[in-house]
C-alpha positions as CSV (number, residue, x, y, z in Angstrom):
1,M,-6.8,17.1,11.1
2,R,-10.1,19.0,12.9
3,K,-10.6,20.5,9.2
4,I,-10.5,17.2,7.3
5,I,-12.5,15.4,9.9
6,I,-15.2,18.0,9.1
7,L,-14.8,17.7,5.6
8,F,-15.1,14.3,5.5
9,C,-18.6,14.2,7.8
10,G,-19.8,16.6,5.6
11,F,-19.4,14.5,2.7
12,W,-20.9,11.8,4.1
13,I,-23.5,13.8,5.2
14,V,-24.5,15.2,1.6
15,S,-23.9,11.6,0.1
16,F,-26.6,9.7,2.5
17,C,-29.0,12.4,1.4
18,F,-28.9,11.9,-2.3
19,A,-26.6,8.9,-3.0
20,D,-28.1,5.6,-4.4
21,S,-25.4,3.8,-3.2
22,K,-23.2,3.8,0.0
23,E,-20.8,2.7,2.6
24,F,-19.5,4.2,6.1
25,S,-17.5,2.1,7.8
26,G,-14.4,1.9,10.0
27,F,-12.4,0.0,12.2
28,V,-10.1,0.0,14.9
29,H,-6.2,-1.7,15.8
30,F,-5.4,-2.5,19.4
31,R,-2.1,-3.4,20.3
32,F,-0.2,-4.7,23.6
33,S,3.4,-4.6,23.3
34,S,6.4,-5.8,25.9
35,G,9.7,-6.3,25.4
36,E,13.3,-5.4,27.7
37,N,13.7,-2.0,25.9
38,E,10.5,-1.1,26.2
39,N,7.5,-0.3,28.6
40,D,4.8,-2.5,28.4
41,S,2.3,-0.4,27.0
42,F,-1.3,-0.6,25.5
43,L,-1.3,1.2,22.4
44,I,-4.3,1.7,19.3
45,K,-2.2,1.2,16.4
46,R,-5.1,2.6,13.7
47,A,-8.2,4.1,14.4
48,R,-9.6,4.9,11.2
49,L,-13.2,5.6,9.3
50,K,-14.0,5.4,5.9
51,Y,-16.7,6.3,3.1
52,L,-17.5,4.8,-0.1
53,R,-19.9,6.3,-2.7
54,K,-21.0,4.7,-6.0
55,I,-22.2,7.4,-7.6
56,D,-23.6,5.3,-10.7
57,E,-22.2,2.4,-12.8
58,K,-18.9,4.6,-13.9
59,F,-18.4,6.6,-11.2
60,S,-17.7,6.8,-7.6
61,Y,-15.1,7.9,-4.9
62,K,-13.8,6.9,-1.5
63,L,-12.0,8.8,1.5
64,Q,-10.4,7.2,4.2
65,I,-9.1,8.9,7.3
66,D,-7.1,8.3,10.4
67,V,-7.6,9.9,13.4
68,L,-4.7,8.9,15.0
69,K,-2.5,10.6,12.3
70,E,-1.1,13.6,11.1
71,P,-2.4,14.7,8.7
72,A,-5.2,12.4,8.7
73,L,-6.3,11.6,5.2
74,L,-5.4,8.6,3.7
75,D,-6.9,7.9,0.5
76,A,-8.9,10.3,-1.7
77,V,-9.8,8.2,-4.4
78,L,-12.0,9.3,-7.9
79,E,-12.7,6.1,-10.0
80,Y,-13.9,6.0,-13.8
81,K,-14.7,2.4,-14.9
82,Y,-14.8,2.2,-18.4
83,S,-14.9,-1.6,-18.5
84,N,-13.5,-4.5,-16.6
85,L,-10.4,-4.0,-19.1
86,F,-9.6,-0.2,-18.3
87,K,-10.1,1.5,-15.1
88,L,-8.6,4.7,-14.1
89,I,-8.1,6.4,-10.7
90,I,-6.7,9.7,-9.6
91,G,-6.1,11.4,-5.9
92,Q,-4.7,9.8,-2.9
93,F,-4.1,6.0,-3.2
94,K,-1.4,2.9,-2.4
95,I,1.0,2.4,-4.6
96,P,0.8,-0.8,-6.3
97,I,4.4,-2.5,-5.6
98,S,3.1,-5.3,-3.4
99,A,0.4,-6.9,-2.3
100,E,1.0,-6.8,1.1
101,A,0.9,-3.2,0.8
102,L,-2.3,-3.8,-1.5
103,T,-3.9,-5.8,1.5
104,P,-6.5,-3.3,3.4
105,A,-5.2,-3.1,7.0
106,I,-8.2,-4.5,8.2
107,K,-7.8,-7.5,6.2
108,Q,-4.0,-8.1,7.2
109,D,-2.7,-11.1,8.8
110,L,-0.2,-9.4,10.9
111,I,-0.7,-5.8,12.4
112,E,2.4,-4.7,11.4
113,K,3.2,-4.8,6.8
114,Y,6.8,-6.0,6.0
115,L,9.5,-3.5,6.6
116,F,10.6,-2.4,3.4
117,I,7.1,-0.6,2.5
118,T,8.1,1.7,5.2
119,Q,11.6,2.1,3.9
120,I,11.7,2.4,0.2
121,F,8.7,4.3,-0.6
122,P,6.9,6.8,1.0
123,S,5.0,6.3,3.7
124,C,2.3,3.7,4.5
125,C,3.0,3.2,0.8
126,R,0.8,6.3,-0.2
127,D,1.1,9.3,-3.1
128,I,-0.8,11.4,-4.8
129,G,-1.3,10.2,-9.1
130,V,-3.0,8.9,-11.2
131,M,-3.3,5.0,-12.0
132,A,-4.6,2.5,-14.8
133,K,-5.8,-1.0,-14.1
134,G,-7.9,-3.5,-15.5
135,V,-7.8,-7.1,-16.3
136,F,-6.9,-8.6,-19.4
137,K,-7.0,-12.7,-20.2
138,K,-7.0,-13.2,-16.6
139,I,-4.1,-11.2,-16.1
140,R,-4.5,-7.8,-13.6
141,Y,-2.4,-4.9,-14.5
142,L,-1.9,-1.6,-12.3
143,A,0.2,1.0,-14.1
144,G,0.4,4.8,-12.5
145,V,2.3,8.2,-12.6
146,F,2.9,9.4,-8.7
147,N,4.3,12.3,-7.2
148,G,6.9,10.2,-5.3
149,N,7.0,12.6,-2.3
150,G,4.3,10.4,-0.1
151,M,0.6,11.3,1.4
152,N,-0.6,14.9,1.3
153,K,2.7,16.4,-0.5
154,P,2.8,17.9,-3.8
155,N,5.8,17.6,-6.7
156,N,8.3,19.5,-5.5
157,D,11.2,18.5,-8.3
158,D,9.3,17.4,-11.2
159,R,10.3,14.6,-11.4
160,Y,8.4,11.1,-10.8
161,L,7.6,7.8,-9.5
162,Y,6.5,5.0,-12.2
163,V,5.6,1.6,-11.2
164,L,3.7,-1.3,-13.0
165,R,2.4,-4.5,-11.7
166,F,0.7,-7.5,-13.3
167,E,-1.3,-10.3,-11.0
168,R,-1.9,-13.6,-12.0
169,E,-4.6,-16.0,-9.6
170,F,-4.2,-20.0,-10.6
171,F,-7.4,-22.0,-9.4
172,S,-8.2,-19.9,-6.3
173,L,-5.3,-22.0,-5.0
174,L,-2.4,-19.7,-5.7
175,K,-2.0,-16.1,-6.5
176,T,1.3,-14.5,-7.9
177,G,2.5,-11.0,-8.7
178,I,5.2,-9.1,-10.3
179,S,6.1,-5.4,-10.0
180,F,8.6,-2.9,-11.5
181,A,8.9,1.1,-9.8
182,Y,11.1,3.7,-11.3
183,S,12.1,7.2,-10.2
184,H,14.9,9.9,-10.0
185,E,15.0,11.5,-7.1
186,I,17.0,14.3,-5.4
187,F,16.4,14.1,-2.0
188,G,17.9,10.5,-0.4
189,K,15.5,8.4,2.3
190,T,17.3,5.6,3.2
191,V,20.6,6.5,1.3
192,N,23.6,9.5,1.9
193,F,24.0,10.4,-1.7
194,A,21.9,12.5,-3.9
195,P,20.7,12.7,-6.6
196,Y,19.9,9.0,-7.8
197,K,17.9,6.7,-9.9
198,K,15.6,4.1,-8.0
199,R,14.9,1.2,-9.9
200,V,12.6,-1.6,-8.0
201,L,11.5,-5.2,-8.8
202,Q,9.5,-6.9,-6.5
203,G,7.7,-10.1,-6.6
204,D,5.4,-12.4,-4.5
205,F,3.5,-15.7,-4.4
206,E,0.0,-16.9,-2.0
207,F,-0.9,-20.2,-1.7
208,K,-4.0,-20.6,0.0
209,R,-5.9,-24.0,0.7
210,K,-9.0,-24.1,3.1
211,N,-7.4,-23.1,6.3
212,V,-3.7,-23.0,5.8
213,F,-1.6,-20.3,3.5
214,L,1.5,-19.5,2.7
215,K,2.8,-16.2,1.5
216,F,6.3,-15.0,0.4
217,E,7.3,-11.6,-0.7
218,G,11.3,-10.4,-2.0
219,I,12.3,-7.3,-3.0
220,I,15.5,-5.8,-4.8
221,C,16.0,-2.0,-5.3
222,C,19.0,-0.2,-6.6
223,Y,20.1,3.2,-5.7
224,L,22.1,4.8,-8.6
225,P,23.9,7.9,-7.9
226,D,24.0,10.4,-10.8
227,D,28.0,11.0,-10.0
228,P,29.6,8.2,-11.1
229,K,32.7,8.5,-8.4
230,I,29.7,7.2,-5.8
231,T,29.2,3.3,-5.6
232,S,25.7,2.4,-6.0
233,I,23.7,0.4,-3.3
234,E,21.6,-2.0,-3.7
235,A,19.1,-2.8,-1.0
236,Q,17.3,-6.6,-0.6
237,S,14.4,-7.7,1.4
238,F,12.4,-10.9,1.3
239,G,9.6,-12.5,3.6
240,I,7.5,-15.7,4.4
241,T,4.1,-15.3,6.5
242,G,2.4,-18.5,7.1
243,G,-1.2,-19.1,8.8
244,L,-3.1,-22.0,10.1
245,F,-7.3,-21.6,11.0
246,L,-7.7,-23.8,14.8
247,I,-10.9,-22.9,14.7
248,P,-12.3,-22.0,11.0
249,Q,-12.5,-18.6,10.5
250,K,-12.8,-17.5,14.5
251,L,-9.1,-18.2,15.9
252,Q,-5.9,-18.2,13.4
253,I,-2.2,-18.4,14.5
254,V,0.2,-16.6,11.9
255,T,4.2,-16.4,12.3
256,R,6.5,-14.4,10.4
257,F,9.9,-14.4,9.3
258,E,11.8,-11.1,7.4
259,K,14.9,-10.0,6.4
260,Y,16.0,-6.5,5.5
261,D,18.9,-5.5,3.7
262,P,19.3,-1.8,3.1
263,N,22.5,-2.6,1.7
264,K,23.5,-5.4,0.3
265,S,27.8,-5.0,0.4
């Protein structure tokens, strides 16, 4: 982790001296936990540093680390913008499978993301790969190919994770999204068999008006074993999150209900 932090600082110093457009930021998430089955405890959930540099009108890159994690590197992204219709991203970044997963941690409604994000996909929903994105007739698309092994890990089986997502916004009040994912894996993470094909269908919507919002996400994940003698497994999950600003832009109350079933049978 020390090497990554030194490298991060080196990038920042060089860019600070020579870049025309740059942004250096960071944040901390602090939490207090209490319950019948755990000790009352203060906890630092996240402590992150982010550096964003725009090299010119077409090229930019982003680095983000979490000094509490090992390994510390979260994002290492190089982006090329041909036009609003087409942008190319390579490196390590978030898999475009969920509105909640794509929301930056500093803008999340709650300190924890939906459970299915870490259960069905690699840790932090991040992976190494390449992705195209853009906007076509008010529809935003994201299409990527990833190693499928998670953060800071090379491909170890010559198999990839394919993801496609579409998003649409209506009158600044309603946002909707739908995602598809497919992979052929030889190591089981949440199932007791391998190899298998994984097929994912996800959908979400968000309604937001003034000081009130309501969000919904649902996902279905099918694990289809290569061995026809083994029964397939279907995981399902959905979550509803609502929020109300008691004091506009200052004090907000948020509540969530979530259900995750790793095997609906």
